[in-house]
N, C-alpha and C positions, 0 to 999 in steps of 0.2 A: 852246489851245482843243480841247475834246473832239471827236473824230470819230465817237463812237458814234451810231448811228442809233436813232430811236424807232420801236418796233413799231407798226404801223398797227392800228386796231380790227379789221380783217378777219383779223388773225393771231392773235386770241384763240381761246378754245375749246380745241381739241385741243393747242394750244401754250401755253395759259395757265397761271397759277399752280397751279390745282387739279390739272390734268393733270400738271404737273411734280412736285407732291407725291406723287401716286399712283405715278408712274413711279419716282421716287427711292426711295419706300418699298418697292416691290416688289423693286427691285434690291438694296437694303440687306438685306432679309429673305432673299433668295436667297443672298447672299454669306455672311452671318453664320450662317444655318442650315446651310449647307454646311460651314463651318469647324467649328462645334460638333458636328455629326453625325460628321464625319471624326475629330475629336479623341476622341470617345467610342469610336468604332470602333477607333482606334489604341490607346487605353488598354486596351480589351478584349482585343486581340490580345497585348498585353504586349511587353516589350522583347526584342530579339534576344539570343541567347546572348552573355554577356560584357558586356552593357550593363545599366544601371540604369534605373529609371523616370525619373529626372532626365535621363539621356541621351535617353530616348525623347521626353520633352517638349521638350527643347532642339532635337533634330533636327526634331521636328514643326514648331516655329515658325521653323525655318531654311529651310523650303521657300519658294521664290519664289511658288508658287501660294497658299500659306496667307497669306503677308504681303500679296500682291496683293488677295486677297479681303477680308482684314481692312481694308485701306485703302479699298477700294471700299465696304465696309459702313459704315465710320465716316463717310466723306465724304458718302455718299448719305443716311445718317441725319441728318447736319447739314443737308443740302439739303431733306430732308423737313420739317424745322422751318422753314427759311427758304430757299426756292428761289432767292432773289436774293443769297445769301451771297457776300461778297467779302472781299478782303484779300490782301496779298502772300503770306503763309504759306499761306493756304487755296488760293490759285491754284496754287501749286506742288504742294500735297498733292492737289488735284483732278486736275491734269494727270498727276501720278505715278500716281494711281489708274487713270486711263483708259489710260495707256501700259502700266503693269504688267499690267493685266488683259487688254489686247489682246495683248501679247507672250505671256502665259500661254496664251491661247487658240490663238495661232498656233503656238507651239512645241509645245504638247501635241498638237494635231491634225495636225501635219506630221511630228513627230519621235518623240513618246513614246506616242501612241495605239497600243494593241494589245500593248505590251510586257508588261503584266501582265493576268492574267485577273481580271475584276471580279465580285464578288458582287452580289446585288440592291441591298444598301445602297451598295456601291461604285459601282454604275451610277448611283444617285440622286445621290450627292455629286459624281460626275464630271460629270453633266449640269449641276448647279448651278454648279460652280466652273470647269469647263473649256469648256463649250459654251454653254448658254443664258445663263448669267450674264454672261460676257464679251460675248456678242452684244448682250444687252439694255442693258448698261452703255454700250457705244459708240453704239448706235442711240439710246439715251436722250439722250446728249449732243448728237447731231445734231438730235433732235426738240425737246427741252425745255431744252437748255443746262445750266448758265448760260453765256451768251456776251454780249459779248466778254470774254475773260479771259486769253488766251494771248499775251503779248508776248514779245519776244526774251529778256529777263531771266528770265522764267518758264521758257522752254524750256531755257536753260542750267542754271538751278538744279534743274530736274527730273532732271537726269542724276546729281546728287550721290548721292541715296539708292541707286539701282541700282549705281553704282560702289562705294559703301561695302559693299553686300551682296556683291558679287563678291570684294572684298578679304577680307571676313570669311570667306567660304566657303573660299577658298584658304588663309588663315592657319590657321583651325581644322582644315582638312583635313590640313595638314602635321603636326599633332599627333595627331589622332584617326583619320586615314586614312578618314574618312567624307565622302562627297560626295552631295548630294541627287539629282543627275541624271547619267545615264551620259555625256552629252557633256562633263561637267566632271570626271569621275572620273580623277584623275591616276594612281591605282593601276592603272587598266586601260589607259589610252590615253597616259599620259605628259603632262608639262607642255606641250610644244610644241602638241600637238593640242588639249588642253584649253583653252589660252589662245586658239588660233585660233577654236575653236568659240564660246567665250565672247565673243571680240571681234566675231564675226559678229552675235551677239545684241545686243551693245552698239550696233553700227552700225544694226541694225534699229530699236532703241529710239530712237536719236537721229533717224533718218530719220522715224519715226512722229511724234516730237515736232515736228519742223519741218513735217510735213504737216498735223498738227492745228492748228498755229499759222497756217498759210496758209489753211486752211479757216475757222478762227475769224475771221480778218480779212475774209472775203468773204461770210459768211452773215449773214442777218438776225439782230438781237439776239433772244435768248430767255432765259427764257420771256417771252411777251407779257404785258403788264400792263394792257391795256385792258379 
């Protein structure tokens, strides 16, 4: 027997389907515009000495920030079309999007902010992909859902993609000696410290997944359909 609760008529309006579509649409636009803008800026700067344009593009799409924003953009675009979208695969993708963009915001603003001087364009994309975007994505889930969606299986499956990304970064780094973030850069800090740093991020990720699942089971269903 389903334990999902039915939203009351009083919960419509700012938590209804129309509001959900608007919110998901705005978040999708912010994420995807940020990625496209950053890609054009990166291509405009050109590859580093010794690299090719292919290297540049591969590195660009290897950044956790970029992948997180793409995932948020795609899942929110799908929710713009259908705010009540569901399914086992979509549940994992949606949770991954929320977790990855939350971790992106947390890690950037606590560890990486200020390491590089930003141009005006860089400030704009930074706002979209590291600050306002992650905040609105997570707040949007709290306000317009969709909920309930996060069961135990979804939490565990959500860890697969980030772990695969971590393995990919260390494997390709062993050959290319390129790492996207200083806290993973084996050439600078060695494998022990890089693995410890990455492990901390993985624990934060799993903790956030469990927290979102706990919240998901206790909040009122959203979006309201009344």
